[in-house]
C-alpha positions in Angstrom: -9.7 -61.8 175.5 -9.3 -65.5 174.7 -6.9 -66.9 171.6 -9.0 -65.8 168.6 -8.1 -64.2 165.1 -10.5 -61.9 164.2 -11.0 -59.5 161.1 -13.3 -56.7 160.4 -15.9 -55.7 157.8 -15.2 -53.6 154.7 -16.7 -50.8 156.2 -14.3 -48.5 157.6 -17.1 -47.6 160.3 -18.3 -51.0 161.0 -16.3 -52.7 164.2 -18.1 -56.2 164.1 -15.4 -58.6 164.6 -15.5 -62.1 163.2 -13.4 -64.5 165.0 -11.5 -67.2 163.0 -9.5 -69.9 164.6 -6.1 -69.3 162.7 11.7 -52.7 191.6 12.5 -50.1 189.2 10.6 -46.9 190.0 6.6 -47.7 188.9 7.0 -51.8 189.0 5.3 -53.7 192.1 7.7 -55.9 193.5 7.6 -59.5 192.0 4.5 -61.3 193.8 5.8 -65.1 194.9 3.3 -67.5 193.1 2.2 -69.2 196.5 3.6 -72.9 195.4 1.7 -74.8 198.1 -1.5 -73.3 197.2 -1.1 -73.7 193.6 -0.5 -77.2 194.1 -3.8 -77.7 196.2 -6.5 -75.0 194.7 -9.4 -76.1 192.8 -12.0 -75.3 190.8 -14.7 -75.7 194.1 -12.6 -72.9 195.8 -14.2 -70.3 193.7 -17.9 -68.9 193.2 -18.1 -68.2 189.7 -20.2 -64.6 189.2 -20.3 -64.7 185.0 -18.7 -65.2 181.9 -16.7 -62.2 180.5 -14.8 -63.3 177.9 -15.1 -66.2 175.1 -12.6 -67.9 172.9 -12.1 -70.7 170.2 -11.4 -73.3 172.9 -12.4 -71.7 176.5 -14.0 -68.8 178.3 -12.6 -66.0 181.0 -15.3 -66.1 184.1 -15.2 -63.7 186.7 -15.1 -65.5 190.0 -14.9 -64.8 193.5 -12.5 -66.7 196.1 -14.4 -68.1 199.0 -11.8 -68.0 201.5 -10.8 -64.1 200.8 -14.2 -62.9 198.8 -11.7 -61.6 196.5 -12.6 -61.2 192.7 -10.3 -62.7 189.7 -10.5 -63.9 186.3 -10.5 -67.3 185.8 -9.4 -68.4 182.3 -10.4 -72.1 181.5 -9.2 -73.8 178.7 -10.7 -77.0 177.6 -7.8 -79.6 177.0 -9.3 -81.5 174.3 -9.7 -78.4 172.3 -6.0 -77.6 173.2 -4.9 -80.6 171.4 -7.5 -80.6 168.7 -6.7 -77.1 167.8 -3.0 -77.9 167.7 -2.6 -74.7 170.8 -0.5 -76.9 173.1 2.4 -74.6 172.7 1.0 -71.8 172.5 -1.1 -72.6 176.0 2.0 -73.6 177.8 3.6 -70.1 176.7 1.4 -68.0 178.3 1.5 -69.8 181.6 5.2 -69.8 181.5 5.4 -66.3 180.4 3.2 -65.2 182.8 5.0 -66.4 185.5 8.2 -64.6 184.6 6.5 -61.0 183.9 5.4 -58.3 185.8 4.5 -55.3 185.2 2.2 -52.4 186.0 0.8 -52.5 182.6 0.3 -56.3 182.5 -2.0 -58.7 183.9 -0.9 -60.9 186.8 -1.2 -64.5 186.6 -1.9 -65.7 190.4 -2.3 -69.3 190.4 -2.9 -71.5 187.5 -3.8 -75.4 187.6 -5.3 -78.2 185.8 -7.7 -81.3 186.3 -8.1 -84.3 183.6 -10.3 -82.2 181.6 -9.3 -78.7 182.0 -6.8 -76.0 182.4 -7.1 -73.1 184.6 -5.2 -69.8 185.3 -6.4 -67.0 187.7 -5.4 -63.8 186.9 -6.4 -60.5 188.8 -9.7 -58.9 187.6 -9.4 -56.0 185.6 -12.6 -54.3 186.2 -12.7 -51.9 183.4 -13.5 -53.7 180.3 -11.8 -53.5 176.7 -10.5 -50.6 175.3 -12.2 -52.0 172.3 -15.4 -51.0 173.5 -15.0 -47.5 174.5 -13.5 -46.9 170.8 -16.5 -48.7 169.4 -18.6 -46.6 171.5 -17.0 -43.3 170.8 -16.1 -43.8 167.3 -12.3 -43.0 167.6 -10.5 -41.3 170.1 -8.7 -37.8 170.6 -5.1 -37.3 169.4 -4.8 -36.7 173.3 -6.1 -40.2 174.5 -4.5 -42.2 171.8 -1.1 -40.5 172.6 -1.9 -41.6 176.6 -2.7 -45.2 175.6 0.2 -45.5 172.9 2.3 -44.3 175.5 1.5 -46.8 178.3 2.1 -49.7 175.6 5.4 -48.6 174.4 6.2 -49.0 178.1 4.7 -52.2 178.4 6.2 -53.6 174.9 9.9 -52.4 175.7 9.4 -54.1 179.3 8.7 -57.5 177.6 11.3 -57.2 174.7 13.4 -56.8 177.6 12.6 -60.6 178.8 12.8 -61.6 175.4 9.3 -61.8 174.6 7.4 -61.1 171.6 3.6 -60.1 172.5 2.1 -60.9 168.7 -1.2 -59.7 169.5 -1.9 -56.4 170.1 -5.2 -55.0 169.4 -7.8 -53.5 171.2 -9.9 -56.3 172.4 -6.5 -57.2 174.4 -5.9 -54.1 176.3 -8.3 -53.5 179.3 -8.9 -50.8 181.7 -8.2 -50.9 185.3 -10.4 -48.9 187.7 -8.6 -45.6 187.2 -8.2 -45.9 183.8 -5.1 -47.5 183.2 -4.1 -50.4 180.7 -3.5 -53.7 181.6 -2.3 -55.8 178.2 -4.0 -59.8 178.5 -4.4 -62.7 176.7 -0.9 -64.2 176.3 -1.5 -67.2 173.9 0.3 -66.0 170.9 3.2 -64.8 173.2 6.3 -66.5 172.8 10.0 -66.1 174.2 12.8 -65.9 171.4 16.3 -65.8 171.0 16.6 -65.3 167.2 13.3 -65.8 164.9 9.8 -67.8 164.7 8.0 -68.7 161.8 4.6 -69.4 163.2 1.4 -67.7 161.6 -0.6 -66.1 164.3 -2.2 -63.0 165.6 -5.2 -60.9 164.4 -5.1 -60.4 160.3 -5.5 -56.7 160.5 -2.0 -56.5 162.7 -0.3 -59.0 160.8 3.2 -57.5 159.6 4.7 -58.0 156.2 7.2 -60.8 157.3 4.4 -63.1 158.9 2.4 -63.3 156.0 5.2 -63.7 153.7 6.6 -66.7 156.2 10.2 -64.6 156.2 10.5 -65.3 159.9 9.8 -62.3 162.6 10.9 -61.3 166.0 10.1 -58.6 168.2 9.7 -56.1 165.3 6.0 -57.3 164.8 4.5 -55.8 167.8 6.1 -52.3 166.6 4.4 -52.8 163.5 1.2 -53.4 165.5 1.5 -50.7 167.6 1.3 -48.4 164.7 -2.2 -50.3 163.3 -2.8 -49.6 166.7 -2.5 -45.8 166.5 -4.3 -45.6 163.4 -7.5 -47.7 164.4 -7.4 -45.7 167.9 -7.4 -42.2 165.7 -9.5 -42.8 162.7 -11.8 -45.5 164.3 -11.2 -48.3 161.9 -7.3 -50.1 160.7 -5.6 -49.1 158.0 -5.6 -52.2 156.6 -9.5 -53.9 156.1 -11.0 -56.3 153.9 -14.1 -58.7 153.6 -12.0 -61.4 154.3 -8.2 -61.8 155.9 -6.7 -62.6 152.2 -7.5 -59.1 151.0 -6.3 -57.7 154.0 -3.2 -59.7 153.5 -3.0 -58.2 150.2 -3.4 -54.9 151.6 -1.1 -55.1 154.0 1.9 -56.2 151.6 1.2 -53.0 149.2 1.3 -51.1 152.0 -1.0 -48.4 150.8 -2.4 -46.4 153.6 -5.4 -44.1 152.9 -4.9 -41.0 155.7 -8.1 -39.7 157.3 -8.0 -36.1 158.3 -8.7 -37.2 161.8 -4.9 -38.0 162.1 -2.5 -34.9 162.7 0.6 -34.8 160.9 3.1 -35.8 163.7 1.1 -38.8 164.5 1.3 -39.9 161.0 4.5 -39.1 160.7 5.4 -41.9 163.8 2.6 -44.0 162.0 4.9 -44.2 159.1 8.0 -45.1 160.8 6.4 -48.1 163.0 4.0 -49.4 159.2 8.0 -49.8 157.6 7.6 -53.0 155.3 11.5 -53.5 156.0 11.8 -54.6 159.4 15.3 -53.3 159.6 14.3 -49.6 159.1 11.3 -49.7 161.3 11.0 -47.8 164.1 11.6 -49.3 167.4 13.7 -52.2 165.8 16.7 -50.2 165.2 19.9 -49.7 167.2 18.0 -48.0 169.9 15.2 -50.1 169.9 12.2 -48.3 172.1 14.0 -45.5 172.9 13.9 -44.2 169.0 9.7 -44.7 169.6 10.1 -42.6 172.8 11.9 -39.9 171.6 9.2 -39.4 168.2 7.7 -36.1 168.4 4.4 -37.0 169.1 5.6 -37.9 172.9 7.9 -35.0 173.4 5.5 -33.9 176.0 5.7 -37.3 177.5 7.8 -37.9 181.1 8.8 -41.5 180.5 9.3 -42.5 184.5 5.8 -40.8 184.9 3.9 -43.3 182.3 5.7 -46.3 184.1 4.4 -44.8 187.8 1.2 -44.5 186.4 1.4 -40.6 187.2 -0.4 -39.6 183.8 -4.3 -38.9 184.0 -6.3 -41.1 182.1 -8.8 -40.0 179.2 -11.2 -42.5 180.5 -12.5 -43.4 184.3 -14.6 -46.5 184.1 -17.4 -46.8 185.7 -17.0 -48.6 188.5 -19.0 -49.1 191.9 -17.8 -52.1 193.4 -14.7 -54.7 193.1 -16.8 -57.5 191.0 -18.6 -55.0 188.8 -19.0 -56.4 185.6 -21.4 -53.5 183.7 -18.4 -52.8 181.4 -18.1 -56.1 180.0 -20.3 -57.7 176.8 -22.8 -60.3 178.0 -22.2 -64.0 176.8 -24.6 -66.9 177.2 -23.6 -69.2 179.9 -22.8 -72.7 180.0 -23.1 -75.6 182.1 -19.0 -76.7 182.8 -19.1 -80.4 181.7 -16.1 -82.8 180.9 -16.1 -82.3 177.0 -14.7 -85.7 176.1 -12.8 -88.6 177.1 -9.0 -87.7 177.9 -6.6 -91.1 177.4 -3.3 -91.1 179.7 -1.2 -89.8 176.9 -3.1 -86.9 176.2 -3.2 -85.9 180.0 0.5 -86.1 180.5 0.9 -83.1 178.0 0.0 -81.1 180.6 1.1 -82.8 183.8 3.3 -79.7 184.4 0.6 -77.1 184.0 
């Protein structure tokens, strides 16, 4: 759930991840961020329940606001590590983009602040857990289930791109299920507002588009490539490009050769092929009609897209939830005592004075 880069083993059935640093209908009315409360809120206003996600320079905690007893996800980033790993721009982009967006399939940022050592973001707690966990447990999804999740992602990507935002980290680990079973895209650490192209190498190796690997400059087309990889992984149980190490993965992505499994039906296969096009100018989703080309594909012919936005479709998986702060759908993590990681000078602290 935090900024990580990951790769899998060369066994397509092994889903172990190895981390490496490297109001229209259906939309909620924009929730005003309470600037007065945002300025006064502090770590001590919350009871910490437990860790629900970890990353390279921080973690996500389930917390409960003392004043309201409401549960939230608290993302904590160590400023010293953010600076050391040169993630300053990414972290600022994440906060600014989360403040701007509001959509039923995207996580909502409620408050943000910092102290002398940490950056804090309070997000809605999405209690159903990661889609990755459900995929890992089931082995693969049916075409019907994959179609449902893909449809909600298409709507979310269409919205982000309309805002000029490229997401750049689509993968099962960053897709959460809410208590009704609908998706919420989380972790905007690699997201960026674009007017043209960007050249930053970031993302998860198996999901990187060719133009990112080749440093040609990339735009929103990389999200449609990643959707093709995700649909393949949901239906097959493993990604189309995998290897022991990232460089092997990159070679296979650039070669563009895919071994097709019998579990992927011909119509889904056709959509995946049109998303995994090396030439981004011919990639579905990135042509003249944008996301409409994806929506009109035969795999989605039965979909009423307004029903998707309004969350009227029946989810294939309903998470087991007994109360709002239920954490059974998240992995267990070793807890740590929160202490200042290192001394920060005045200049370092100024980097985040507007956070």
